[in-house]
N, C-alpha and C positions, 0 to 999 in steps of 0.2 A: 057300406058307406066308406070304410077306411081302406078298402082295397086299392083304389086309384092312388091314394096318397102313399100307401106302402110300396106300390110298384114304382112310383116316381122316386121315392127315397132309395129303393134298391138300385135303380138305374143310376142315380147320382153317386151312390157308393161304388158301383162298378166303374164309373167314369173316373172317380178319384183314384181308385186302385190301379187302373190302367195307366193313368198319368204318373202315379208314384213309381210304377214299374219302369216306365220310360226314363224317369229321372234317375233311378237307382242304376239302371243299365248304363246311362251316360256317365254317371259319377264313377262307377267301377272301371269302365273302359279307360277313362282319362286317368284315373288313379294309377292303373297298371302301367301305362306308358310314361307317366310322370316319374314313377319310381325307377325307371331305367336310367343308366348313365347317359349324359348328353353334354355337349359343349354349349356354354352360354355365349352367344355371339349375335351378330347383326345389331339391331337397335337396343336389344335387351340390356347389355352392359351399361349403356348410358342411363337408362331408367333406374337401374340398381344403384349406380353411383349417385344419382340425384337423390334417391330415397335415403341413402346412407348419409349424405351431407345434410339433408333436411333434419334427420334425427340427431345429428351431431351439432346442429345449430350453426353449420357452416354456410347456410344459404342455399338458394336454388342455383347451383353452379357445378361445373365440371372442370377440374384441374385449375381452379382459381378464377375462372372466367364465368360471368353470369350466363345462364342458359336462356337463349331467346328464341329457340326453335321448337323444342319439344313441349307439348301441352302438359299441364301438371297432373292429369288424371292417373296415368300409369305410375309415376313416381309415388303418388299418394297411396295408391293401392299397394305398391311394394313396401312402402314404409309401414303401413298398417299390418302387413303380414309379418314384418320383422319385429314390430312391437308385440305381436302375438307369439313370438318365439320361433317363427319359421326361419330356416337357414336362408342367408342372402341369395344363394344361387337358386333357391326354390320359391322366392318371394312372389314372383309373378306366375310361376307354374301352379301355385296353389289356387290362384284366381282363375287360371285356365280350367282347373278341375271344377271349382264351384260354379263359375259362370257358364261353363259348358253344360253342366247338369241343368242349370236354370234355363239355358237356351232350349234344350230338348223339351223341357216341360212347357215352355212358352209356345214352341212350334206345335206341340200336341194340342194345347188349349186353343190356340188360334185356329188350327185346322178343324177342330171339333166344332167350334162356334160358327165358322164360315160355311163349312160343308154340311154339318149336322150328321155326318157319317162317322161312327166310332172306328170303323176299320181303316178309313182314310187317315183319321187322326193318329191312330196307333202306328200306322206305317210311316207317316211323316215324322212322328216323334222318334221312332226307332232309326230311321235313316239319319236323322240329326244326331242321335245318340252314338251311332256306330260308324258313321262315315269317316274314313281315314283322313279326308281333307279337313275335317273339323276336329278330329281327335289327335292326330299325329302331326300334321303340318305345322301348327303354331309352335310346337315344342322344338322342332328341328330346323324349320325354314322361316319361321315368323318371328315376332317380337313378344309373343305371349300376351299381347293386348287384344288379339283378334276375337277371342271368345267373349270377353267382357263387353267389347264394342258391339259385337253382333247380338248378344243377348239384349243390350239396351236398345238397339235399333229395332229388333223384333218386338220388344215391349212397346216402343214408340209406334210401330206400325199397327199393332193390335189396338192400342188406345186411340190412335188417329182414325182407324176404321170405325170404332164405336162413336167417336166424336162426329164424323161425317154422317153416320147413319142417324144418330140420336139428337145431335145439336146441343148436347149438354156440356156444362163446363167441367164436370168431374173428370171424364176421360181426357178432355183437353189439357187439364192440369197435369195428368200423368204423362201424356204424350210430350208436352213441353219439357217436363222434368227429365224424361228418358232421353230425348234427343239432346238436351243440354248436357247431361252427363256423358253421353256418347261423344259429343264434340270435345269435351275436356280430355277424353282418352285418345281420340283420333280426329283430326280436323275434318275428315269426310262426313262427320255427323252433321255439319252445317248444310251439306248438300241435301241430305235426306229431309232435314227440317224445312229447308227452303222449298223442296218439291211438294211436301204436304201442305205447306202454307199456301202455295200456288193453287193446289187442288182445292183447298178449303176456300180460297177467295172465289174461285169459279163456282163452287157449290153454293156458297152463300149468295152470290149474285143471281144464280138461277132460282134459288128457293126464296130469296129475299128474307132469309132468316139465318140464325146460327152465328150472328156476328159476335155475340158475347163469348161464345165458346172459342171462336177463332182468336179473339182478343186475348183470352186467357192463355191459349196455346202459344201465341207469339210472346206475350209478356213473361211467362214463366221461363221460356227458353232464354230470353235476354237476361233475366235476373240470375239464372244459373250460370250461363256461359260468359257473360260480359265481365263481371267484376274480377274473376280469377284470370281472365285473359288480359286484363289491363293493369294487373298488379305491377307496380314499379319495383323492379328487382335491383337493389343497390349492390354494387360490386363488393363481395365479401373478402375477407382476408383468406388467402389460400392456406389450407391445412397441410399442403404437401411440401 
């Protein structure tokens, strides 16, 4: 009588161990490359300056002028790293490591749920964990926001997929939150949210159900993204 349950429990344990292996591989690979010497350039210096000024109480500004272009997500991530004792030049690189590992785990989980094939899920997870475009590119040619943004987008896609299949508000809440946070890191998050909002509208009209979940999806995104986007930034006194 207990054999089916035991078999199911063993399968779940193997799935979790495989996912853990994917996450560890992604973390180790990114940790190795983050430990190498590199130049901090492109958009990353602006985010680090904003983070430092926030921590110093100098306001959301660069060189004495209020910053009205960059969204606040990346500077907030960098500031949190600095508060934890991470060196300023590695403040966003640390999030590249953490979010990159989470991204590989999310891709593994989403692939396993969608396909039902453990081998496909492991392959998808390992490709995400080891791909040079995802491991190395953000460090040397990006702004180190790519991994956090992509992890949130994949989390939003997974939750949206569940929302569209099940019509429940819980995955809709997660999806709205994930897309909202992604928007605060990179404005492109708005495009992904709008796309799935449109898909949700079409789905709800065809099924004549699921409107509650879609309303939660829209409302949570607005609640997360709008207030920080509309914060009035008063011009601070320049510390330079």
